[in-house]
C-alpha positions as CSV (number, residue, x, y, z in Angstrom):
1,M,129.9,62.4,247.6
2,I,132.6,64.9,247.8
3,P,131.5,68.2,246.3
4,T,133.5,69.8,243.4
5,F,133.9,73.3,242.1
6,T,134.4,72.3,238.5
7,S,132.7,75.4,237.0
8,I,134.5,77.8,239.3
9,L,137.9,76.1,238.9
10,S,137.7,75.7,235.1
11,T,136.7,79.6,234.8
12,T,139.7,80.5,237.0
13,K,142.0,78.3,235.1
14,D,140.9,79.6,231.9
15,L,141.6,83.2,233.0
16,G,145.0,82.1,234.4
17,D,145.9,80.5,231.0
18,L,144.8,83.6,229.1
19,F,146.8,85.9,231.5
20,D,149.8,83.7,230.9
21,S,149.6,84.0,227.2
22,F,149.6,87.8,227.2
23,K,150.9,88.9,230.6
24,Y,153.9,90.7,229.0
25,K,151.5,93.0,227.2
26,L,149.6,93.9,230.4
27,L,152.7,94.3,232.6
28,N,154.3,96.6,230.1
29,N,151.2,98.8,230.1
30,P,150.4,99.5,233.7
31,S,147.5,101.7,234.6
32,E,144.8,102.0,237.2
33,A,143.2,99.0,235.5
34,S,146.2,96.9,236.6
35,A,145.3,97.4,240.2
36,K,141.7,96.6,239.5
37,F,142.7,93.4,237.8
38,A,144.7,92.4,241.0
39,Q,141.6,93.1,242.9
40,V,139.7,90.7,240.6
41,L,142.3,88.0,241.1
42,E,142.0,88.4,244.9
43,E,138.2,88.1,244.8
44,L,138.5,84.9,242.9
45,S,141.1,83.5,245.4
46,L,138.7,84.0,248.3
47,I,136.6,80.8,247.6
48,L,139.4,78.6,246.8
49,E,141.2,79.7,250.0
50,F,138.2,79.1,252.0
51,V,137.6,75.5,250.7
52,E,141.4,74.8,251.4
53,K,141.4,76.0,254.8
54,E,138.3,74.3,256.0
55,T,139.1,71.1,254.3
56,I,142.5,71.0,256.0
57,R,140.8,71.7,259.3
58,Y,138.7,68.8,258.8
59,L,141.5,66.3,257.5
60,R,143.8,67.2,260.5
61,I,142.0,64.8,262.8
62,I,142.6,61.9,260.4
63,F,146.3,62.6,260.5
64,L,146.7,63.5,264.1
65,P,149.6,61.3,265.4
66,D,148.3,61.1,269.0
67,K,144.6,60.2,269.1
68,S,144.4,60.8,272.9
69,N,144.2,64.6,272.6
70,F,141.3,65.9,270.5
71,I,141.0,69.3,272.0
72,E,142.0,71.4,268.9
73,C,140.5,69.0,266.5
74,R,137.2,68.9,268.4
75,S,137.0,72.5,268.3
76,A,137.4,72.5,264.5
77,L,134.9,69.7,264.1
78,L,132.3,71.6,266.3
79,S,132.8,74.6,264.3
80,L,132.3,72.6,261.1
81,E,129.3,70.7,262.6
82,S,127.5,73.9,263.8
83,G,127.2,75.5,260.3
84,Y,129.3,78.3,261.3
85,V,131.6,77.3,258.3
86,T,128.6,77.8,256.0
87,I,128.4,81.5,257.2
88,K,132.2,82.0,256.7
89,G,131.8,80.3,253.2
90,Y,129.2,82.9,252.1
91,E,131.5,85.7,253.5
92,A,134.4,84.3,251.6
93,R,132.8,83.6,248.2
94,G,134.0,85.7,245.3
95,H,131.5,88.3,244.2
96,C,131.0,87.8,240.7
97,H,128.8,90.8,240.0
98,K,131.6,93.0,241.9
99,I,134.2,91.3,239.5
100,M,131.9,92.1,236.4
101,N,131.5,95.7,237.5
102,I,135.2,96.1,237.8
103,Y,135.6,94.4,234.3
104,E,133.1,96.9,232.7
105,K,134.5,99.9,234.4
106,Y,138.2,99.4,234.2
107,L,139.2,96.3,232.5
108,D,137.3,96.0,229.2
109,R,138.8,99.2,227.8
110,W,142.2,98.4,229.0
111,F,142.2,94.9,227.5
112,N,140.8,96.2,224.2
113,K,143.5,98.8,224.1
114,I,146.3,96.5,224.8
115,L,145.4,93.1,223.5
116,D,144.5,92.0,219.9
117,P,140.8,91.6,219.2
118,L,140.7,87.9,219.5
119,E,142.6,88.0,222.9
120,A,140.3,90.7,224.2
121,Q,137.2,88.7,223.1
122,N,138.6,85.6,224.9
123,V,139.0,87.5,228.0
124,R,135.5,89.0,227.6
125,S,134.1,85.4,227.3
126,V,135.9,84.3,230.6
127,F,134.5,87.3,232.5
128,D,131.0,86.6,231.2
129,R,131.3,83.1,232.5
130,M,132.3,84.5,235.8
131,D,129.3,86.9,235.8
132,F,127.0,83.8,235.6
133,S,129.1,81.5,238.0
134,D,127.7,83.2,241.3
135,L,125.0,80.5,241.5
136,D,127.7,77.8,240.9
137,M,129.8,79.3,243.7
138,I,126.8,79.3,246.1
139,Q,125.7,75.8,245.2
140,G,129.5,74.8,245.7
141,I,129.8,76.4,249.0
142,K,126.6,74.8,250.1
143,Q,127.8,71.4,248.9
144,I,131.2,71.6,250.6
145,T,129.8,73.0,253.9
146,E,127.1,70.3,254.0
147,W,129.6,67.6,253.4
148,L,132.0,69.0,255.9
149,K,129.2,69.2,258.6
150,E,128.0,65.7,257.9
151,E,131.5,64.2,258.1
152,S,132.3,66.2,261.2
153,E,129.0,65.1,262.9
154,A,129.9,61.5,262.1
155,I,133.5,61.8,263.5
156,L,132.2,63.6,266.6
157,L,129.8,60.8,267.4
158,M,132.7,58.4,267.1
159,V,135.0,60.4,269.3
160,D,132.2,60.9,271.9
161,S,131.5,57.2,272.1
162,D,135.3,56.4,272.2
163,Q,135.0,54.5,268.9
164,F,137.2,56.7,266.8
165,T,140.1,54.6,265.3
166,I,142.1,54.9,262.2
167,T,143.2,51.5,260.8
């Protein structure tokens, strides 16, 4: 089973959709909170960038045109197999509590000042979901790293026994 990040992706998408609906209001009212909002978006991107980068490292071996030289891919597979990627994943995960602290300290007042009450409540709802999604992130990272580890182990066994072929 290939793991998914449905909850995390859904929350991030909802925040993006909300931002698109009223970004002109936010952009026309810059403040210290603007920079903090950018920091929140950066935190959210960490986990998605991690998943993309490590999955691409894994998939490169499948699309490698010359199967005679596995040095670079073997290194990636060994890294994935070793569990090192799990450590990197936990380092990369968005820090939901940090995000919520930024929201409480800087963004809540800014959104309530600039947005209409329904928009501000919708943003609050998305941030509340993020506050509780830390466990989802941890579970998602665990799933993706375990999957990458298992797949990498299987490919390494085939490579080492000279049985790796793509048909």
